[in-house]
Each structure stands twice: as structure tokens, then as C-alpha cells.
C-alpha positions in Angstrom: 116.1 82.9 113.9 119.2 85.0 114.6 120.4 87.7 112.3 123.7 89.4 111.9 124.2 92.6 113.9 125.0 94.4 110.6 121.7 93.3 109.1 119.9 96.3 107.6 116.8 94.2 107.1 115.7 90.6 107.4 112.9 89.7 105.0 110.1 87.5 106.1 110.7 84.0 104.8 108.6 82.9 101.9 109.1 79.2 102.9 110.3 77.7 106.2 114.0 77.1 106.3 114.9 80.1 104.0 115.8 83.7 104.7 117.0 86.7 102.8 119.0 89.5 104.6 120.2 92.8 103.4 123.5 93.4 105.3 125.7 96.4 105.6 129.3 95.7 104.7 132.3 98.2 104.8 131.8 101.7 103.4 128.7 102.1 101.3 128.5 98.5 100.2 125.6 96.1 101.0 125.1 92.4 100.5 121.9 90.6 99.8 122.3 87.1 101.3 120.1 84.1 100.7 120.4 81.4 103.3 118.8 78.0 104.0 118.5 76.1 107.2 120.3 72.7 107.3 119.6 70.4 110.2 122.9 69.8 112.0 124.6 72.8 110.5 122.2 75.7 111.0 121.9 78.7 108.6 124.1 78.3 105.5 124.5 81.1 103.1 123.8 79.9 99.5 124.1 83.1 97.5 125.5 86.6 98.1 125.0 89.6 95.8 127.1 92.7 96.7 125.6 96.1 95.9 127.3 99.4 95.9 125.5 102.3 97.5 125.1 104.0 94.1 123.1 101.0 92.8 120.4 101.1 95.5 118.2 103.6 93.7 118.3 101.4 90.5 117.6 98.3 92.5 114.7 100.0 94.3 113.2 101.1 90.9 113.6 97.6 89.5 111.9 96.0 92.5 109.0 98.6 92.3 108.5 97.8 88.6 108.5 94.0 89.3 106.0 94.5 92.2 103.6 96.4 89.8 104.0 93.8 87.1 103.4 90.9 89.5 100.3 92.7 90.9 99.0 93.2 87.3 99.5 89.5 86.5 97.7 88.5 89.6 94.8 90.8 88.8 94.7 89.5 85.2 94.5 86.0 86.7 91.6 87.0 88.9 93.4 86.9 92.2 92.1 89.3 94.7 94.5 92.0 95.8 95.4 92.3 99.4 93.4 95.2 100.9 95.4 98.3 102.0 95.9 98.7 105.7 94.2 101.8 106.9 95.6 103.5 110.0 93.1 105.5 112.0 94.6 108.9 112.9 93.5 110.8 115.9 91.0 113.6 115.1 91.8 117.2 116.1 89.1 119.2 117.7 
């Protein structure tokens, strides 16, 4: 899977044949792009949402709230939460 050299971040696909990229555009503008794989054509952009730099904090806040609500719903439905990854730090002696 190739990504644009301007890609700020390529999210892991939820399903095969789909990808979401956060791409730097000119100035302080970013684009959130949703693409699907089409046999014979390759990656085809289906949707693009442009975001101004000033909107990033609001977007981050909205995603954080959505993550917490989704986690709460899963917990209420009895789904086990993914355990946190613990990183062993070196001890100082």
C-alpha cells in the first residue's frame, strides 16, 4: 500500500481494500481522505474532508469524546477492554 509523500498519517485499515489518510496540503490545511481499492484501477479516493489548522484541536477533542463513549458502550455490552500495553523501563541503580 503506497501513501502520498505528504501524508501526515496513514490509519490502519479497518477492512481490506479501505484506507484513511491524513494529508498535509498547502499552508496549515489538512485533508482527511477515505479511499477504496478497486481492481484494475488501484486506490480511488471516495471522500475528502479539508480541515484548517485551527480546527485540529476541536477535531481531536471530538475524537477523544467519541473514543470514550465507544469504550463505555462496549463495557456496558460486556465486551472486554483491550489491556494497556506496559513498557518496561530500565531501572536506575
